[in-house]
Backbone of each chain as ProteinMPNN parsed JSONL, in Angstrom:
{"seq_chain_A": "XXXXXXXXXXXXXXXXXXXXXXXXXXXXXXXXXXXXXXXXXXXXXXXXXXXXXXXXXXXXXXXXXXXXXXXXXXXXXXXXXXXXXXXXXXXXXXXXXXXXXXXXXXXXXXXXXXX", "coords_chain_A": {"N_chain_A": [[73.952, 83.642, 93.686], [76.544, 85.824, 95.412], [76.739, 86.469, 98.522], [77.109, 88.109, 101.77], [76.557, 88.207, 105.132], [76.323, 90.314, 107.996], [74.927, 90.215, 111.024], [74.62, 91.252, 112.627], [74.593, 94.513, 113.53], [75.541, 96.585, 115.656], [77.561, 96.124, 118.248], [78.25, 96.774, 122.064], [80.951, 96.481, 124.419], [82.421, 96.135, 127.483], [85.556, 97.271, 128.2], [87.809, 94.782, 128.119], [86.438, 92.854, 127.549], [85.527, 89.903, 126.173], [84.393, 89.727, 122.49], [82.746, 88.103, 120.009], [82.371, 88.832, 116.78], [80.292, 87.706, 113.783], [80.179, 86.399, 111.366], [78.801, 85.439, 107.484], [78.501, 83.753, 104.936], [77.505, 83.469, 101.317], [77.57, 81.559, 98.3], [78.27, 79.916, 95.303], [80.692, 79.182, 94.16], [83.368, 76.773, 94.674], [85.97, 78.002, 94.56], [86.879, 80.18, 96.721], [87.674, 84.07, 98.462], [87.949, 85.263, 101.615], [87.126, 87.532, 103.858], [88.221, 90.083, 106.254], [88.116, 93.155, 107.773], [89.194, 96.393, 109.006], [87.38, 99.439, 109.928], [88.417, 102.277, 111.607], [87.69, 105.639, 112.929], [88.547, 107.115, 111.979], [88.06, 106.432, 109.382], [89.777, 105.15, 107.173], [90.342, 102.132, 105.405], [91.302, 99.195, 106.998], [93.414, 95.98, 106.215], [92.814, 93.112, 107.631], [92.53, 90.359, 107.507], [93.17, 87.484, 104.986], [91.773, 84.762, 103.692], [91.721, 81.456, 102.31], [89.463, 79.071, 100.959], [90.207, 76.587, 100.917], [91.402, 76.131, 103.271], [90.805, 75.74, 106.053], [92.025, 76.085, 108.429], [92.019, 77.673, 111.664], [92.485, 80.616, 112.425], [95.14, 82.541, 114.526], [95.89, 86.029, 115.49], [97.803, 87.685, 117.324], [95.636, 89.447, 119.677], [93.963, 89.185, 118.025], [91.335, 86.326, 116.722], [90.2, 84.469, 114.3], [87.915, 82.032, 112.793], [86.652, 79.879, 110.698], [84.114, 78.235, 109.25], [83.251, 76.089, 106.813], [81.036, 74.434, 106.74], [79.001, 75.75, 108.187], [79.261, 77.726, 106.795], [80.433, 79.904, 107.285], [82.532, 83.092, 108.895], [84.168, 84.06, 111.29], [84.478, 86.419, 113.677], [86.481, 87.32, 116.596], [87.683, 88.62, 118.927], [90.1, 88.648, 121.643], [90.197, 89.967, 125.14], [89.578, 93.007, 124.839], [89.952, 95.962, 123.989], [89.823, 99.98, 124.269], [90.906, 100.829, 121.356], [89.901, 99.813, 119.952], [87.478, 100.162, 119.348], [85.592, 100.155, 116.426], [84.479, 100.236, 112.675], [83.702, 96.778, 111.627], [83.86, 95.235, 108.805], [83.267, 91.835, 106.85], [84.015, 90.024, 104.371], [84.028, 88.98, 100.586], [85.147, 87.289, 98.136], [85.417, 86.179, 94.975], [86.875, 83.331, 92.858], [86.388, 83.616, 90.176], [86.063, 86.025, 89.797], [87.487, 88.462, 89.39], [89.05, 89.463, 91.807], [87.219, 90.834, 92.569], [85.618, 92.406, 95.313], [82.572, 91.663, 97.486], [81.274, 93.158, 100.512], [79.912, 92.906, 103.537], [77.948, 94.548, 105.267], [78.719, 95.204, 108.015], [79.522, 95.573, 110.985], [79.581, 97.321, 114.121], [81.636, 98.154, 116.122], [81.645, 99.166, 119.751], [83.607, 99.772, 122.198], [83.771, 100.272, 125.698], [85.021, 101.976, 127.913]], "CA_chain_A": [[74.661, 85.179, 93.944], [77.413, 85.908, 96.566], [76.049, 87.347, 99.995], [77.86, 88.252, 102.797], [75.761, 88.92, 105.994], [76.797, 90.875, 109.597], [73.896, 90.438, 111.666], [74.889, 92.288, 113.887], [74.568, 96.02, 113.596], [76.042, 97.155, 116.502], [77.755, 95.543, 119.407], [79.196, 97.706, 122.75], [81.482, 96.068, 125.583], [83.334, 96.813, 128.106], [87.185, 97.092, 127.953], [88.639, 93.521, 128.628], [86.214, 91.351, 127.433], [86.088, 89.133, 124.767], [83.475, 89.795, 122.075], [82.861, 87.897, 118.314], [82.041, 89.443, 115.223], [79.887, 86.961, 113.038], [80.011, 86.487, 109.178], [77.926, 84.408, 107.126], [78.344, 84.105, 103.444], [77.072, 82.573, 100.478], [78.795, 81.644, 97.117], [78.185, 78.889, 94.401], [81.596, 78.746, 93.879], [84.087, 76.424, 94.883], [86.793, 78.536, 95.331], [86.702, 81.946, 97.073], [88.488, 84.532, 99.437], [87.203, 85.678, 102.743], [88.303, 88.989, 104.454], [88.35, 91.256, 107.534], [89.309, 94.645, 107.445], [88.816, 97.462, 110.263], [87.524, 100.7, 109.683], [87.967, 102.943, 112.38], [86.719, 106.42, 112.854], [89.155, 108.01, 110.825], [87.188, 106.147, 108.104], [90.832, 104.228, 106.416], [90.028, 100.392, 105.749], [92.674, 98.31, 107.324], [93.022, 94.951, 105.705], [93.222, 92.116, 108.776], [92.701, 89.134, 107.155], [92.011, 87.068, 104.079], [91.731, 83.382, 104.015], [91.106, 80.959, 101.146], [88.152, 78.514, 100.614], [90.81, 75.734, 101.263], [92.453, 76.697, 104.427], [90.043, 75.659, 107.303], [92.509, 76.314, 109.571], [91.491, 78.635, 112.62], [94.092, 81.82, 112.731], [95.529, 83.798, 115.735], [97.222, 86.839, 115.098], [97.881, 88.466, 118.771], [94.463, 89.333, 120.47], [92.834, 88.665, 117.114], [91.56, 85.157, 116.168], [89.365, 84.101, 112.881], [87.091, 81.131, 113.294], [86.598, 80.153, 109.427], [83.746, 76.569, 109.068], [82.691, 76.062, 105.683], [79.857, 73.305, 106.849], [78.236, 76.647, 108.508], [79.011, 79.022, 105.819], [80.989, 81.026, 108.449], [83.733, 83.343, 109.112], [83.862, 84.551, 112.829], [86.036, 86.924, 114.062], [86.622, 87.221, 118.222], [88.824, 89.955, 120.044], [90.456, 88.773, 122.904], [90.511, 91.339, 125.686], [89.557, 94.104, 123.931], [90.492, 98.219, 124.094], [88.956, 101.024, 123.444], [91.291, 101.443, 120.243], [89.502, 98.353, 118.75], [86.654, 100.734, 118.568], [85.435, 100.699, 114.693], [83.119, 98.757, 112.09], [84.327, 95.504, 110.72], [83.755, 94.287, 107.651], [83.234, 91.009, 106.1], [83.998, 90.157, 102.431], [84.286, 87.952, 99.753], [85.309, 87.474, 96.613], [84.856, 84.734, 94.237], [87.956, 83.39, 92.054], [86.294, 84.299, 89.096], [85.697, 87.509, 89.679], [89.014, 89.291, 89.065], [89.224, 90.013, 92.512], [85.85, 92.151, 92.965], [85.41, 92.266, 97.004], [81.916, 91.846, 97.917], [81.157, 93.462, 101.531], [78.806, 92.624, 104.187], [77.485, 95.658, 105.977], [79.655, 96.325, 108.87], [79.135, 95.745, 112.711], [80.119, 98.521, 114.597], [81.679, 97.845, 117.706], [82.266, 100.291, 120.722], [84.523, 99.226, 123.396], [83.85, 101.152, 126.743], [86.383, 102.145, 129.237]], "C_chain_A": [[75.579, 84.652, 95.096], [76.923, 87.143, 97.018], [77.231, 87.548, 100.687], [76.946, 89.284, 104.154], [76.14, 88.993, 107.373], [75.147, 90.932, 109.857], [73.753, 91.028, 112.451], [75.314, 93.847, 113.786], [75.742, 96.37, 114.183], [76.378, 96.47, 117.706], [78.9, 96.749, 120.223], [79.529, 97.008, 123.519], [82.115, 96.644, 126.205], [84.914, 96.179, 128.071], [87.677, 95.843, 128.357], [87.979, 92.386, 127.803], [86.156, 91.018, 126.111], [84.837, 89.556, 124.239], [83.903, 89.023, 120.35], [81.972, 88.531, 117.242], [81.248, 87.892, 114.476], [79.919, 87.16, 111.788], [79.477, 85.526, 108.516], [78.139, 84.524, 105.565], [77.915, 83.521, 102.474], [77.558, 82.573, 98.84], [78.467, 80.29, 96.338], [79.595, 78.308, 94.221], [82.412, 77.885, 94.697], [85.393, 76.823, 95.802], [86.78, 80.06, 95.592], [87.486, 82.225, 98.281], [87.152, 85.021, 100.425], [88.226, 86.778, 103.324], [88.049, 89.442, 105.93], [88.78, 92.023, 107.358], [87.994, 95.509, 108.565], [88.706, 98.938, 109.551], [87.603, 101.614, 111.058], [87.472, 104.686, 112.453], [87.422, 107.392, 112.08], [88.955, 107.893, 109.556], [88.552, 105.168, 106.907], [90.312, 102.682, 106.463], [91.123, 99.905, 106.005], [92.618, 96.959, 107.153], [94.012, 94.125, 107.306], [93.714, 90.847, 108.262], [92.388, 88.25, 105.961], [92.287, 85.278, 103.896], [90.912, 82.506, 102.504], [90.224, 79.549, 101.365], [88.841, 77.114, 101.126], [91.425, 75.167, 102.692], [91.691, 77.338, 105.393], [90.772, 76.014, 108.159], [92.227, 77.626, 110.844], [92.934, 79.85, 112.256], [94.358, 82.877, 113.664], [96.372, 84.876, 115.136], [97.311, 88.147, 116.892], [96.649, 88.33, 119.348], [93.297, 89.02, 119.404], [93.087, 87.006, 116.765], [89.933, 85.002, 115.059], [88.611, 82.292, 113.102], [86.627, 80.538, 111.192], [85.519, 78.573, 109.636], [82.398, 76.722, 108.019], [80.901, 75.217, 105.926], [79.163, 74.834, 107.746], [78.464, 77.891, 107.748], [79.601, 80.15, 106.564], [81.886, 81.276, 108.547], [84.103, 84.119, 110.409], [85.114, 85.256, 112.947], [86.423, 87.307, 115.616], [88.187, 88.269, 118.39], [88.934, 89.552, 120.706], [90.708, 90.261, 123.739], [90.48, 92.487, 125.361], [89.733, 95.581, 124.404], [89.435, 98.88, 123.498], [89.417, 101.237, 121.84], [90.487, 100.213, 119.555], [88.35, 99.239, 118.422], [86.269, 100.743, 116.879], [84.419, 99.985, 113.968], [84.183, 98.064, 111.426], [83.322, 95.291, 110.096], [84.313, 93.571, 107.131], [83.245, 91.279, 104.773], [84.535, 89.214, 101.915], [84.259, 88.181, 98.541], [85.562, 86.008, 96.118], [86.426, 84.463, 93.342], [87.762, 83.641, 90.591], [85.83, 85.049, 88.543], [86.554, 88.785, 89.696], [88.858, 89.882, 90.21], [88.194, 91.182, 93.356], [85.693, 91.673, 94.634], [84.387, 92.624, 96.965], [81.673, 91.862, 99.716], [79.864, 93.067, 101.792], [78.852, 94.525, 104.573], [77.882, 96.423, 107.453], [79.037, 95.869, 110.027], [80.066, 96.747, 113.101], [80.262, 98.349, 116.009], [82.511, 99.216, 118.436], [83.004, 99.196, 121.724], [84.624, 100.567, 124.508], [84.394, 101.128, 127.563], [85.948, 101.506, 130.415]], "O_chain_A": [[75.528, 83.541, 95.623], [76.723, 88.242, 96.502], [78.313, 87.181, 100.228], [76.747, 90.498, 104.188], [76.304, 87.951, 108.007], [74.319, 91.5, 109.146], [72.703, 91.351, 113.007], [76.475, 94.186, 114.017], [76.805, 96.488, 113.574], [75.382, 96.143, 118.351], [79.832, 97.369, 119.712], [78.534, 96.371, 123.865], [82.556, 97.721, 125.803], [85.295, 95.014, 127.956], [88.169, 96.065, 129.463], [88.529, 91.351, 127.427], [86.595, 91.636, 125.141], [83.981, 89.828, 125.081], [84.914, 89.248, 119.685], [80.742, 88.492, 117.238], [81.869, 86.875, 114.785], [79.636, 88.231, 111.251], [79.707, 84.446, 109.06], [77.854, 85.611, 105.063], [77.886, 82.369, 102.906], [77.877, 83.625, 98.286], [78.421, 79.383, 97.168], [79.735, 77.088, 94.135], [82.207, 78.241, 95.857], [85.799, 76.45, 96.903], [86.682, 80.943, 94.739], [87.936, 81.364, 99.037], [85.949, 85.121, 100.181], [89.451, 86.902, 103.307], [87.484, 88.597, 106.624], [89.873, 92.037, 106.791], [86.791, 95.398, 108.801], [89.563, 99.485, 108.856], [86.522, 101.579, 111.646], [86.54, 104.807, 111.658], [86.886, 108.386, 111.592], [89.332, 108.669, 108.678], [88.125, 104.59, 105.907], [89.929, 102.154, 107.506], [92.053, 100.146, 105.235], [91.779, 96.431, 107.882], [95.114, 94.342, 107.81], [94.821, 90.333, 108.422], [91.171, 88.173, 105.793], [93.432, 84.894, 104.134], [89.9, 82.845, 101.89], [90.689, 78.949, 102.333], [88.077, 76.409, 101.786], [91.789, 74.033, 103.004], [91.617, 78.525, 105.709], [90.082, 76.453, 109.079], [92.395, 78.731, 110.328], [94.093, 79.632, 111.905], [93.837, 83.989, 113.579], [97.358, 84.68, 114.426], [96.771, 89.228, 117.124], [96.336, 87.173, 119.627], [92.132, 88.717, 119.66], [94.159, 86.427, 116.59], [88.829, 85.489, 115.304], [89.283, 81.512, 113.777], [86.197, 81.532, 110.608], [86.135, 77.673, 110.206], [81.251, 77.147, 108.155], [79.874, 75.502, 105.309], [78.089, 74.255, 107.914], [77.921, 78.958, 108.037], [79.188, 81.297, 106.39], [82.71, 80.367, 108.443], [84.425, 85.247, 110.037], [86.261, 84.992, 112.583], [87.162, 88.232, 115.278], [89.326, 88.358, 117.934], [87.853, 89.585, 121.295], [91.189, 91.3, 123.287], [91.489, 93.149, 125.606], [89.439, 95.922, 125.55], [88.564, 98.608, 122.672], [88.599, 101.708, 121.05], [90.79, 99.898, 118.404], [88.054, 99.227, 117.227], [86.894, 101.553, 116.194], [83.605, 99.237, 114.51], [85.19, 98.492, 110.864], [82.166, 95.163, 110.497], [85.463, 93.773, 106.742], [82.784, 92.222, 104.13], [85.407, 88.547, 102.472], [83.591, 89.003, 97.915], [85.832, 84.995, 96.762], [87.119, 85.469, 93.191], [88.71, 83.847, 89.833], [85.33, 85.13, 87.421], [86.191, 89.919, 90.008], [88.473, 91.039, 90.043], [88.353, 91.974, 94.285], [85.679, 90.481, 94.94], [84.293, 93.778, 96.546], [81.835, 90.799, 100.315], [78.94, 92.884, 100.999], [79.62, 95.405, 104.183], [77.604, 97.535, 107.901], [77.81, 95.793, 109.96], [81.133, 96.991, 112.538], [79.388, 98.371, 116.876], [83.43, 99.935, 118.043], [82.815, 97.983, 121.817], [85.297, 101.581, 124.32], [84.361, 100.088, 128.22], [86.672, 101.489, 131.411]]}, "seq_chain_B": "XXXXXXXXXXXXXXXXXXXXXXXXXXXXXXXXXXXXXXXXXXXXXXXXXXXXXXXXXXXXXXXXXXXXXXXXXXXXXXXXXXXXXXXXXXXXXXXXXXXXXXXXXXXXXXXXXXXX", "coords_chain_B": {"N_chain_B": [[103.861, 95.836, 101.636], [101.35, 97.875, 99.627], [101.631, 100.543, 99.018], [98.61, 103.133, 99.295], [97.814, 106.817, 97.861], [95.147, 109.292, 97.685], [93.933, 111.812, 95.831], [91.386, 114.622, 96.023], [91.284, 114.844, 99.683], [89.182, 115.787, 101.089], [86.145, 117.073, 99.959], [83.684, 120.037, 98.863], [81.201, 120.176, 96.987], [79.13, 121.734, 94.243], [75.77, 120.821, 93.368], [75.531, 119.507, 90.338], [78.122, 120.083, 89.411], [81.466, 118.19, 88.153], [84.151, 116.2, 89.682], [87.167, 114.951, 90.07], [89.049, 112.38, 90.867], [92.045, 111.431, 92.283], [93.655, 108.381, 92.388], [96.739, 107.228, 93.505], [99.488, 105.001, 93.024], [102.24, 103.646, 95.072], [103.63, 101.176, 93.742], [103.762, 99.009, 90.703], [100.823, 98.045, 89.681], [98.225, 95.666, 88.412], [95.891, 95.615, 88.593], [93.246, 97.802, 89.769], [91.038, 99.313, 91.704], [87.564, 101.026, 92.565], [85.699, 102.059, 94.858], [82.582, 102.674, 96.264], [81.303, 104.638, 99.121], [78.704, 104.867, 100.825], [77.178, 107.431, 103.337], [76.973, 105.704, 106.147], [77.383, 103.199, 105.706], [77.964, 100.187, 103.779], [80.467, 99.11, 101.451], [80.629, 99.535, 98.287], [81.478, 98.141, 94.772], [82.559, 100.466, 92.32], [83.425, 99.863, 89.652], [86.13, 98.012, 87.518], [89.709, 98.868, 86.815], [92.041, 98.291, 84.775], [94.932, 98.918, 83.286], [94.861, 100.327, 79.969], [92.981, 99.148, 79.076], [89.192, 99.567, 78.351], [87.407, 100.49, 81.631], [85.817, 98.111, 83.611], [82.445, 97.95, 84.23], [80.127, 97.66, 87.328], [76.622, 97.047, 87.857], [74.42, 98.957, 87.959], [76.15, 101.193, 88.181], [77.571, 103.594, 85.544], [79.587, 104.447, 82.752], [78.884, 107.121, 81.818], [78.177, 108.702, 83.967], [80.406, 107.927, 85.79], [83.637, 108.159, 84.783], [86.594, 106.438, 84.246], [89.876, 106.61, 84.339], [92.755, 105.131, 83.367], [95.475, 105.594, 83.033], [98.433, 104.309, 83.698], [100.58, 101.623, 85.394], [100.584, 102.627, 87.81], [98.861, 104.675, 88.228], [94.994, 105.865, 88.783], [92.267, 107.836, 88.05], [88.839, 108.615, 88.795], [86.286, 109.861, 87.986], [83.126, 111.577, 89.178], [80.364, 113.054, 87.968], [78.025, 115.654, 87.007], [77.428, 115.905, 89.682], [74.702, 115.096, 92.145], [72.909, 115.382, 95.062], [72.802, 113.509, 96.459], [75.095, 111.684, 95.537], [76.96, 112.089, 97.797], [79.262, 110.564, 99.588], [81.768, 108.549, 100.59], [84.578, 107.924, 98.551], [86.616, 105.524, 97.627], [89.963, 104.336, 96.895], [91.855, 101.126, 95.091], [93.701, 98.488, 95.252], [95.371, 95.082, 94.342], [97.739, 93.624, 95.715], [99.308, 91.614, 94.416], [102.444, 90.438, 94.528], [102.547, 89.338, 97.06], [101.581, 86.526, 98.956], [99.038, 84.685, 100.145], [97.591, 86.97, 97.758], [97.529, 90.185, 98.67], [94.817, 92.887, 99.367], [94.504, 96.089, 98.946], [93.44, 99.334, 100.45], [93.044, 102.341, 99.311], [92.994, 106.009, 101.759], [90.672, 107.131, 100.941], [88.112, 109.456, 99.554], [86.545, 111.794, 100.834], [83.46, 113.057, 99.788], [81.115, 115.857, 99.251], [78.168, 116.793, 98.529], [76.002, 119.677, 98.052]], "CA_chain_B": [[102.45, 96.018, 101.279], [101.44, 98.904, 98.264], [100.881, 102.44, 99.53], [97.807, 103.975, 98.429], [96.925, 108.072, 98.218], [93.915, 110.053, 97.436], [93.331, 113.154, 96.017], [91.208, 115.526, 97.503], [90.99, 114.268, 100.343], [87.786, 115.932, 100.6], [85.854, 118.355, 98.82], [82.332, 119.57, 99.067], [81.214, 120.692, 95.389], [77.822, 122.342, 94.246], [74.877, 120.51, 92.805], [75.746, 119.941, 88.7], [79.552, 120.072, 89.089], [81.968, 116.993, 88.729], [85.29, 116.071, 90.249], [87.936, 114.136, 89.94], [89.762, 112.254, 92.111], [93.077, 110.832, 92.038], [94.405, 107.604, 92.994], [98.395, 106.714, 93.711], [100.011, 103.734, 93.98], [103.641, 103.579, 95.041], [104.394, 100.464, 92.934], [103.036, 98.964, 89.778], [99.576, 97.427, 89.891], [97.53, 95.423, 87.687], [94.121, 95.564, 88.911], [92.705, 98.822, 90.892], [89.373, 99.1, 91.949], [86.552, 102.155, 92.581], [84.441, 101.681, 96.107], [82.001, 103.969, 96.907], [80.303, 104.026, 100.397], [77.257, 105.617, 101.293], [76.72, 107.491, 104.839], [76.579, 104.384, 106.921], [76.694, 102.265, 104.365], [78.832, 99.385, 103.339], [81.301, 99.227, 100.614], [80.043, 98.935, 96.676], [82.234, 98.568, 93.658], [81.698, 100.721, 91.648], [84.192, 99.393, 88.16], [87.73, 97.648, 87.806], [90.294, 99.539, 86.129], [93.067, 97.659, 84.259], [95.655, 99.923, 82.816], [95.193, 99.892, 78.641], [91.622, 98.646, 78.761], [88.656, 100.145, 79.75], [86.866, 100.187, 82.874], [84.631, 97.287, 83.767], [81.84, 98.795, 85.503], [79.648, 97.057, 87.994], [75.423, 97.15, 87.686], [74.009, 100.468, 88.526], [77.22, 102.206, 87.56], [77.332, 103.721, 83.886], [80.484, 105.445, 82.537], [78.522, 108.212, 81.849], [78.463, 109.335, 85.658], [81.898, 107.662, 86.703], [84.342, 107.662, 83.514], [87.667, 106.449, 85.153], [90.879, 106.554, 83.529], [93.835, 104.628, 83.915], [96.842, 105.77, 82.353], [99.501, 103.53, 83.678], [100.223, 100.824, 85.964], [100.576, 102.949, 89.341], [97.686, 105.689, 88.573], [93.622, 106.251, 88.231], [91.523, 108.821, 88.206], [87.405, 108.163, 88.781], [85.289, 111.372, 87.976], [81.731, 112.058, 89.399], [79.58, 113.685, 87.099], [77.19, 116.131, 87.238], [76.845, 115.672, 90.92], [73.519, 115.265, 93.067], [73.045, 115.034, 96.79], [72.848, 111.404, 96.356], [76.766, 111.067, 95.249], [77.879, 112.15, 98.997], [79.963, 109.43, 99.553], [83.628, 108.547, 100.345], [85.17, 106.942, 97.372], [87.795, 104.557, 98.124], [90.246, 103.229, 95.457], [91.92, 99.889, 95.715], [94.412, 97.547, 94.53], [95.561, 94.147, 94.309], [99.067, 93.282, 95.572], [99.638, 90.161, 94.047], [103.564, 90.205, 95.182], [102.209, 88.732, 98.614], [101.279, 84.981, 99.09], [98.278, 85.133, 99.553], [97.053, 88.578, 97.197], [96.021, 91.485, 99.434], [93.984, 94.04, 98.789], [94.895, 97.131, 99.957], [92.266, 100.082, 100.349], [93.25, 104.184, 99.837], [92.177, 106.493, 102.675], [89.664, 107.845, 100.312], [87.425, 111.238, 99.277], [85.088, 112.354, 101.124], [82.938, 113.638, 98.696], [79.709, 116.148, 100.15], [77.5, 117.433, 97.421], [74.901, 120.646, 98.495]], "C_chain_B": [[102.359, 97.69, 100.43], [100.49, 100.128, 99.487], [100.116, 103.182, 98.884], [97.458, 105.734, 98.797], [96.276, 108.539, 97.382], [94.335, 111.229, 97.199], [92.43, 113.765, 95.788], [91.574, 114.197, 98.497], [89.692, 114.307, 101.851], [87.384, 116.746, 100.248], [84.231, 118.134, 99.24], [81.865, 120.706, 97.603], [79.036, 120.745, 95.778], [77.315, 120.845, 93.32], [75.33, 120.382, 91.015], [76.913, 120.191, 88.263], [79.816, 118.643, 88.735], [83.483, 117.311, 89.059], [85.953, 114.631, 89.996], [88.506, 114.105, 90.9], [90.768, 111.35, 91.731], [93.202, 109.885, 92.804], [95.927, 106.815, 92.451], [98.843, 106.19, 94.251], [101.611, 104.192, 93.894], [104.526, 102.317, 94.239], [103.46, 100.279, 91.905], [102.168, 97.8, 90.236], [98.754, 96.916, 88.79], [96.289, 96.007, 87.261], [94.184, 96.95, 89.541], [91.435, 99.094, 90.572], [88.844, 100.378, 92.444], [85.874, 101.445, 93.303], [83.75, 103.178, 96.37], [81.261, 103.497, 98.415], [79.959, 105.574, 101.139], [77.54, 105.774, 102.178], [76.579, 106.231, 105.383], [76.467, 103.465, 106.268], [78.033, 101.133, 104.235], [79.723, 99.608, 102.086], [80.647, 98.648, 99.099], [80.799, 98.936, 95.446], [81.75, 98.844, 92.694], [82.874, 100.491, 89.668], [85.719, 98.962, 88.569], [88.624, 98.465, 86.902], [91.545, 98.77, 85.844], [93.606, 98.825, 83.269], [95.569, 99.12, 81.022], [93.885, 99.425, 78.058], [90.917, 99.582, 79.26], [87.843, 100.12, 80.656], [85.886, 98.919, 82.762], [83.619, 97.352, 84.955], [80.847, 98.18, 86.203], [78.055, 97.396, 87.694], [75.107, 98.179, 88.739], [74.836, 101.532, 88.554], [77.311, 102.088, 85.897], [79.025, 104.582, 83.778], [80.526, 106.878, 82.122], [78.793, 108.85, 82.722], [79.682, 109.048, 86.082], [82.79, 107.479, 85.867], [85.526, 107.834, 84.7], [88.754, 106.226, 83.752], [92.006, 105.58, 84.447], [95.591, 104.191, 83.166], [98.306, 105.25, 82.818], [99.142, 102.397, 84.482], [100.221, 101.691, 87.8], [99.458, 104.033, 89.697], [96.133, 105.601, 88.491], [93.411, 107.321, 88.711], [89.805, 108.471, 88.289], [87.223, 110.233, 89.161], [83.575, 110.974, 88.382], [81.353, 113.143, 88.615], [78.508, 114.01, 87.118], [76.386, 115.394, 88.65], [75.402, 115.769, 91.227], [73.827, 115.226, 94.412], [73.725, 113.772, 96.959], [74.3, 110.563, 95.954], [77.487, 111.099, 96.26], [77.989, 110.95, 98.978], [81.447, 109.775, 99.852], [83.648, 107.396, 99.249], [86.513, 106.717, 97.958], [88.507, 103.734, 96.619], [90.924, 102.257, 96.475], [92.91, 98.929, 94.75], [95.005, 96.09, 94.847], [96.97, 93.74, 94.621], [99.498, 92.017, 95.184], [101.739, 90.101, 94.051], [103.777, 89.405, 96.403], [101.353, 87.683, 98.101], [100.622, 84.849, 100.227], [97.976, 86.345, 98.844], [96.443, 88.753, 98.723], [95.631, 92.142, 98.637], [94.058, 94.955, 99.414], [93.735, 98.588, 99.503], [93.209, 101.65, 100.464], [92.576, 104.569, 100.769], [90.764, 107.191, 102.418], [89.167, 109.064, 100.502], [86.539, 111.005, 99.808], [84.267, 113.417, 100.632], [81.223, 114.023, 99.812], [79.376, 117.255, 98.811], [76.463, 118.426, 97.669], [74.373, 120.623, 96.963]], "O_chain_B": [[103.218, 98.547, 100.637], [99.504, 100.337, 100.193], [100.546, 103.901, 97.981], [96.906, 105.995, 99.866], [96.612, 108.351, 96.213], [95.015, 111.84, 98.023], [92.342, 113.481, 94.594], [91.963, 113.06, 98.23], [89.407, 113.616, 102.829], [88.222, 117.623, 100.041], [83.617, 117.144, 99.637], [82.282, 121.852, 97.435], [78.218, 120.326, 96.596], [78.068, 120.036, 92.778], [75.423, 121.489, 90.484], [77.111, 120.487, 87.085], [78.913, 117.814, 88.847], [84.007, 118.395, 88.801], [85.412, 113.545, 89.792], [88.696, 114.999, 91.725], [90.493, 110.485, 90.899], [92.958, 110.119, 93.988], [96.157, 106.129, 91.456], [98.982, 106.255, 95.473], [102.127, 104.861, 92.999], [105.748, 102.358, 94.097], [102.459, 100.996, 91.859], [102.538, 96.853, 90.93], [98.468, 97.829, 88.015], [95.822, 96.558, 86.264], [95.322, 97.283, 89.874], [90.87, 99.112, 89.478], [89.774, 101.066, 92.868], [85.379, 100.388, 92.909], [84.204, 104.303, 96.58], [80.82, 102.391, 98.729], [80.461, 106.592, 101.616], [78.204, 104.864, 102.675], [75.737, 105.6, 104.743], [75.411, 102.834, 106.207], [79.108, 101.494, 104.715], [79.495, 100.75, 101.686], [80.267, 97.492, 98.914], [80.738, 100.057, 94.94], [80.9, 98.218, 92.06], [82.683, 101.253, 88.721], [86.36, 99.358, 89.542], [87.943, 98.806, 85.935], [92.207, 98.575, 86.863], [92.856, 99.527, 82.59], [95.946, 97.987, 80.722], [93.672, 99.313, 76.851], [91.28, 100.345, 80.155], [87.131, 99.185, 80.289], [85.199, 98.814, 81.746], [83.762, 97.01, 86.128], [80.134, 97.917, 85.235], [78.122, 98.422, 87.018], [75.408, 98.24, 89.931], [74.461, 102.66, 88.874], [77.203, 101.095, 85.177], [79.477, 105.227, 84.724], [81.489, 107.64, 82.035], [79.665, 109.704, 82.557], [80.195, 109.894, 86.814], [83.097, 106.291, 85.963], [85.619, 108.668, 85.6], [88.514, 105.836, 82.61], [92.089, 105.374, 85.657], [96.342, 103.241, 82.947], [99.297, 105.776, 82.311], [97.983, 101.989, 84.549], [99.806, 101.101, 88.797], [99.104, 104.336, 90.837], [96.05, 104.764, 87.592], [94.071, 107.854, 89.603], [89.628, 107.719, 87.33], [87.623, 111.15, 89.877], [82.973, 110.078, 87.789], [82.048, 114.159, 88.609], [77.656, 113.128, 87.226], [75.361, 114.718, 88.749], [74.79, 116.582, 90.534], [74.97, 115.043, 94.833], [74.762, 113.29, 97.414], [74.556, 109.36, 96.014], [78.548, 110.476, 96.242], [77.145, 110.186, 98.51], [82.118, 110.764, 99.555], [82.988, 106.364, 99.133], [87.263, 107.478, 98.569], [88.023, 103.007, 95.752], [90.888, 102.215, 97.704], [92.69, 98.779, 93.548], [95.107, 96.021, 96.072], [97.553, 93.438, 93.581], [100.207, 91.424, 95.998], [102.107, 89.389, 93.117], [104.844, 88.902, 96.754], [100.593, 87.774, 97.137], [101.231, 84.856, 101.296], [98.197, 87.2, 99.701], [95.656, 88.188, 99.482], [95.891, 92.158, 97.434], [93.701, 94.871, 100.589], [93.327, 98.75, 98.353], [93.876, 101.995, 101.439], [91.56, 103.924, 101.029], [89.977, 107.651, 103.245], [89.576, 109.79, 101.408], [85.698, 110.161, 99.497], [84.381, 114.575, 101.036], [80.542, 113.317, 100.555], [80.059, 118.153, 98.32], [75.466, 117.771, 97.366], [73.389, 121.288, 96.639]]}, "name": "protein", "num_of_chains": 2, "seq": "XXXXXXXXXXXXXXXXXXXXXXXXXXXXXXXXXXXXXXXXXXXXXXXXXXXXXXXXXXXXXXXXXXXXXXXXXXXXXXXXXXXXXXXXXXXXXXXXXXXXXXXXXXXXXXXXXXXXXXXXXXXXXXXXXXXXXXXXXXXXXXXXXXXXXXXXXXXXXXXXXXXXXXXXXXXXXXXXXXXXXXXXXXXXXXXXXXXXXXXXXXXXXXXXXXXXXXXXXXXXXXXXXXXXXXX"}
């Protein structure tokens, strides 16, 4: 069965600190996709990244970076030099290749950036 | 990227009534999805809606409670029937954009439903 675990329920850091959000997943498929979404207080869900299981290269986009480790089934997300606007709930998610794009979401990590 | 709109954005409904939520996409998409996000919780897939066929429901969700229509490639509706306070949630429409490589999945702004 597929599952996504985000063990950190809430994280609070001071602005400009670096912060890493953990994500561990379970799947029996060899082909799968991993996602991160951001949900700010306004409620909309913002797509951040999609990664397929054959691409373990780490990704950097501005202050955001993602570390994909198949050996530990983890797909962690780091925000460098955090800003107050980064405050949101972040969801890690998984879809399996044979599940017609059905996405399984983790429980989310609420990130608060204090000025 | 696909732009998705939902109507209504929010509503307060009485127990026992039904509400139909509309999802409109600015481009043709094969697959549309409906998710529910209960207060303080994660997102759970309700069903997958393909044009021209009946929706496929996930475990725990049934057509009588959540009937879905998909009349064309840019539009879908989800009805929440015979509502109870437990149906108070955000309902989100989602589409997969197969015009990008890799595919991206986009979500609508959500419909915030409160049942009293």
